C-alpha positions as YAML, in Angstrom:
chain: A
units: angstrom
residues:
- id: 1
  name: MET
  ca: [8.49, -9.61, 2.59]
- id: 2
  name: SER
  ca: [8.82, -6.03, 3.73]
- id: 3
  name: LYS
  ca: [7.64, -4.90, 7.14]
- id: 4
  name: LEU
  ca: [5.03, -2.64, 5.50]
- id: 5
  name: THR
  ca: [3.67, -5.52, 3.44]
- id: 6
  name: ALA
  ca: [3.52, -7.84, 6.44]
- id: 7
  name: LEU
  ca: [1.67, -5.27, 8.55]
- id: 8
  name: ALA
  ca: [-0.76, -4.42, 5.75]
- id: 9
  name: GLU
  ca: [-1.51, -8.10, 5.08]
- id: 10
  name: TYR
  ca: [-2.09, -8.74, 8.78]
- id: 11
  name: VAL
  ca: [-4.55, -5.84, 9.09]
- id: 12
  name: HIS
  ca: [-6.26, -6.73, 5.80]
- id: 13
  name: THR
  ca: [-6.68, -10.36, 6.85]
- id: 14
  name: TRP
  ca: [-7.61, -10.06, 10.52]
- id: 15
  name: ALA
  ca: [-9.74, -6.88, 10.68]
- id: 16
  name: PRO
  ca: [-12.75, -8.46, 8.93]
- id: 17
  name: ILE
  ca: [-12.40, -11.62, 11.03]
- id: 18
  name: ALA
  ca: [-12.43, -9.57, 14.23]
- id: 19
  name: THR
  ca: [-15.53, -7.71, 13.02]
- id: 20
  name: GLN
  ca: [-17.35, -10.99, 12.38]
- id: 21
  name: LEU
  ca: [-16.37, -12.43, 15.75]
- id: 22
  name: LEU
  ca: [-17.47, -9.28, 17.57]
- id: 23
  name: ALA
  ca: [-20.93, -9.65, 16.00]
- id: 24
  name: SER
  ca: [-21.37, -13.14, 17.49]
- id: 25
  name: ASP
  ca: [-24.00, -13.93, 20.10]
- id: 26
  name: ASN
  ca: [-21.52, -16.20, 21.90]
- id: 27
  name: ASP
  ca: [-19.62, -14.30, 24.61]
- id: 28
  name: ALA
  ca: [-16.52, -16.50, 24.32]
- id: 29
  name: VAL
  ca: [-16.36, -15.83, 20.59]
- id: 30
  name: LYS
  ca: [-16.84, -12.09, 21.22]
- id: 31
  name: MET
  ca: [-13.94, -12.08, 23.69]
- id: 32
  name: TYR
  ca: [-11.74, -13.71, 21.08]
- id: 33
  name: GLY
  ca: [-12.88, -11.01, 18.64]
- id: 34
  name: VAL
  ca: [-11.91, -8.32, 21.16]
- id: 35
  name: LYS
  ca: [-8.41, -9.77, 21.49]
- id: 36
  name: ILE
  ca: [-7.98, -9.95, 17.72]
- id: 37
  name: GLN
  ca: [-9.30, -6.39, 17.31]
- id: 38
  name: GLN
  ca: [-6.79, -5.14, 19.89]
- id: 39
  name: GLU
  ca: [-3.96, -6.78, 17.93]
- id: 40
  name: VAL
  ca: [-5.31, -5.33, 14.67]
- id: 41
  name: ASP
  ca: [-5.36, -1.86, 16.26]
- id: 42
  name: VAL
  ca: [-1.73, -2.25, 17.37]
- id: 43
  name: LYS
  ca: [-0.69, -3.38, 13.88]
- id: 44
  name: LYS
  ca: [-2.63, -0.48, 12.30]
- id: 45
  name: ARG
  ca: [-0.75, 2.02, 14.46]
- id: 46
  name: GLN
  ca: [2.55, 0.36, 13.55]
- id: 47
  name: LEU
  ca: [1.60, 0.45, 9.87]
- id: 48
  name: GLU
  ca: [0.66, 4.13, 10.05]
- id: 49
  name: ALA
  ca: [3.97, 4.92, 11.77]
- id: 50
  name: GLU
  ca: [5.96, 2.96, 9.17]
- id: 51
  name: LEU
  ca: [4.07, 4.65, 6.33]
- id: 52
  name: GLY
  ca: [4.72, 8.07, 7.84]
- id: 53
  name: GLU
  ca: [8.41, 7.29, 8.12]
- id: 54
  name: ALA
  ca: [8.53, 5.97, 4.54]
- id: 55
  name: LYS
  ca: [6.78, 9.10, 3.24]
- id: 56
  name: ALA
  ca: [9.23, 11.31, 5.12]
- id: 57
  name: ILE
  ca: [12.21, 9.43, 3.70]
- id: 58
  name: LEU
  ca: [10.73, 9.50, 0.21]
- id: 59
  name: GLY
  ca: [10.05, 13.21, 0.50]
- id: 60
  name: MET
  ca: [13.64, 13.85, 1.57]
- id: 61
  name: THR
  ca: [14.94, 11.68, -1.27]
- id: 62
  name: LEU
  ca: [12.84, 13.48, -3.87]
- id: 63
  name: ALA
  ca: [13.82, 16.86, -2.50]
- id: 64
  name: THR
  ca: [17.55, 16.13, -2.48]
- id: 65
  name: HIS
  ca: [17.94, 14.20, -5.75]
- id: 66
  name: PRO
  ca: [17.36, 15.72, -9.18]
- id: 67
  name: SER
  ca: [15.10, 13.87, -11.60]
- id: 68
  name: GLN
  ca: [16.73, 11.00, -13.46]
- id: 69
  name: HIS
  ca: [14.27, 11.18, -16.35]
- id: 70
  name: LYS
  ca: [15.53, 12.42, -19.68]
- id: 71
  name: GLU
  ca: [13.67, 15.24, -21.32]
- id: 72
  name: VAL
  ca: [11.73, 14.33, -24.43]
- id: 73
  name: SER
  ca: [13.79, 15.60, -27.34]
- id: 74
  name: SER
  ca: [11.16, 14.83, -29.97]
- id: 75
  name: PRO
  ca: [7.58, 15.47, -28.87]
- id: 76
  name: GLU
  ca: [6.33, 13.81, -32.07]
- id: 77
  name: LEU
  ca: [7.66, 10.49, -30.73]
- id: 78
  name: VAL
  ca: [5.35, 10.81, -27.75]
- id: 79
  name: GLU
  ca: [2.39, 11.78, -29.92]
- id: 80
  name: HIS
  ca: [2.78, 8.63, -32.01]
- id: 81
  name: SER
  ca: [3.68, 6.23, -29.19]
- id: 82
  name: THR
  ca: [1.55, 3.22, -28.27]
- id: 83
  name: ILE
  ca: [0.89, 2.02, -24.74]
- id: 84
  name: HIS
  ca: [1.18, -1.75, -24.33]
- id: 85
  name: GLY
  ca: [0.61, -4.08, -21.41]
- id: 86
  name: CYS
  ca: [-0.87, -1.89, -18.69]
- id: 87
  name: THR
  ca: [-1.25, -3.64, -15.35]
- id: 88
  name: GLU
  ca: [-3.36, -1.99, -12.68]
- id: 89
  name: THR
  ca: [-2.75, -2.88, -9.04]
- id: 90
  name: GLN
  ca: [-4.10, -1.37, -5.83]
- id: 91
  name: VAL
  ca: [-0.98, 0.75, -5.58]
- id: 92
  name: LYS
  ca: [-0.24, 1.90, -9.13]
- id: 93
  name: THR
  ca: [-0.67, 1.30, -12.83]
- id: 94
  name: GLU
  ca: [2.39, 0.18, -14.74]
- id: 95
  name: CYS
  ca: [2.56, 0.40, -18.52]
- id: 96
  name: THR
  ca: [5.07, -0.44, -21.21]
- id: 97
  name: ILE
  ca: [5.33, 2.31, -23.81]
- id: 98
  name: GLU
  ca: [6.63, 1.54, -27.27]
- id: 99
  name: LEU
  ca: [7.85, 4.49, -29.34]
...
């Protein structure tokens, strides 16, 4: 599991739990919520820093490497292509294209 994934999963899992605990009428439960929220805030900052670094690296990579995609030699192939098996995730949509 990548560091980005681990941080994102931590924040995604624990942020709502901290919010629920902070809304409690029980002071001991609230204090536990405060501690969890502090950890979530630390992980969020780490995640933002990692994402910033990844974006910078990706930007440098894209700027220094020419595209690896081949140009379409026959536009009619694209016009008559069929998209199969699209899968949408939170990050991107991946499709298989059959020409």
